[in-house]
C-alpha positions in Angstrom: -57.1 79.0 56.8 -54.8 76.4 55.2 -57.8 74.3 53.8 -59.3 77.5 51.8 -55.5 78.9 50.4 -54.9 79.2 47.1 -52.0 76.8 47.6 -54.4 74.2 48.8 -56.7 74.6 46.5 -54.4 73.9 43.9 -53.3 71.0 45.5 -57.0 69.3 45.4 -56.8 70.5 41.6 -54.0 68.4 41.0 -55.5 65.6 42.8 -58.4 65.4 41.0 -56.7 66.0 37.6 -54.0 62.9 38.4 -57.4 61.0 39.5 -59.1 61.8 35.7 -55.6 60.7 34.0 -55.3 57.7 35.6 -59.2 56.9 34.5 -57.7 58.4 30.9 -54.3 56.6 30.7 -56.3 53.1 32.2 -58.6 53.1 29.1 -55.8 53.8 26.9 -54.5 50.8 27.9 -57.6 49.3 27.9 -58.1 49.8 24.2 -54.6 49.8 22.9 -55.9 46.9 20.5 -59.3 48.2 19.5 -59.2 49.3 15.9 -59.6 53.4 15.1 -59.3 54.2 19.1 -57.1 57.4 20.1 -55.7 58.0 22.6 -56.3 60.6 25.1 -55.1 62.6 27.7 -55.6 65.2 30.6 -54.5 68.8 30.6 -54.1 69.7 33.9 -50.5 71.6 34.4 -50.6 73.5 31.0 -53.9 75.4 32.2 -52.9 76.4 35.4 -49.1 77.5 34.5 -51.2 80.1 32.0 -53.8 80.9 35.3 -51.1 81.7 37.3 -48.7 83.2 34.5 -51.6 85.5 32.4 -49.8 88.9 33.6 -51.2 88.8 37.1 -49.7 91.8 39.1 -47.0 91.5 41.9 -49.6 93.0 44.4 -51.6 90.6 46.6 -54.0 91.9 48.6 -55.5 89.6 52.1 -59.1 89.3 52.2 -60.5 89.0 55.7 -63.8 89.2 54.6 -65.6 87.3 52.1 -67.1 90.3 50.6 -64.0 91.8 50.1 -62.7 92.7 46.4 -59.8 90.5 45.5 -56.4 92.3 44.7 -53.8 90.4 42.8 -54.0 86.7 41.3 -57.0 84.9 41.1 -57.2 81.7 43.6 -59.4 80.2 40.7 -57.9 76.8 39.9 -58.4 75.7 36.3 -60.7 72.4 36.3 -59.0 69.4 34.3 -60.0 68.6 31.0 -59.9 65.3 28.5 -58.3 65.9 25.5 -58.1 63.6 22.6 -55.4 63.2 19.8 -56.7 62.7 16.6 -54.3 63.2 14.3 -51.5 60.6 14.9 -51.5 57.2 13.9 -49.4 54.2 15.7 -50.4 51.0 13.7 -52.6 50.0 10.2 -55.8 49.7 11.9 -55.9 53.4 12.8 -54.8 53.2 16.6 -52.7 56.1 17.9 -52.2 54.0 21.1 -48.6 53.0 22.1 -48.5 50.7 25.0 -45.0 51.4 26.2 -45.3 55.3 26.6 -48.8 54.6 28.3 -47.3 52.7 30.8 -44.5 55.3 31.4 -47.1 57.8 31.4 -49.4 55.8 34.2 -46.3 55.4 36.5 -45.2 58.9 35.9 -48.7 60.0 37.0 -48.8 57.7 40.0 -45.7 59.4 41.4 -46.9 62.8 41.4 -50.7 61.0 42.9 -48.5 60.1 45.6 -47.0 63.2 46.4 -49.4 65.3 46.0 -51.1 63.1 48.3 -48.2 63.6 51.2 -48.3 66.9 50.5 -52.0 67.2 51.5 -50.9 64.8 54.9 -48.1 67.1 55.4 -50.3 69.8 55.4 -53.0 68.7 57.5 -50.3 67.2 59.8 -48.6 71.2 60.2 -52.3 72.5 61.2 -52.9 70.1 63.7 -49.5 70.3 65.1 -50.4 74.7 65.2 -53.5 73.7 67.0 -52.7 71.5 69.4 -50.2 73.8 70.4 -47.0 71.2 70.2 
């Protein structure tokens, strides 16, 4: 089924990470003048790359029953996590938020989120087309 596929699970994880990143980056922008505030970011893409390329075999089995043992790559998607940059300093008050950088990352994140939503809409539309037989 499409909604339980590994690809759809990764897409769902990417949407969740983009939502979390939007909140974290908004906090960074809101605290750009707060003394000693340290910027945060969301780590998801790196975790996903690691989980997909950790030496998984090329052979992947198809499970027709939930009780079957999975063969090949795992369909689990890592959870996004917030990472705080404690080491850098941008100005005299020990704050490390660069407002221009945060705004550009916000714009990039918004584009990624829009792409993920378009992909979900496309997948659902394809499933509806298959079900309706058009």
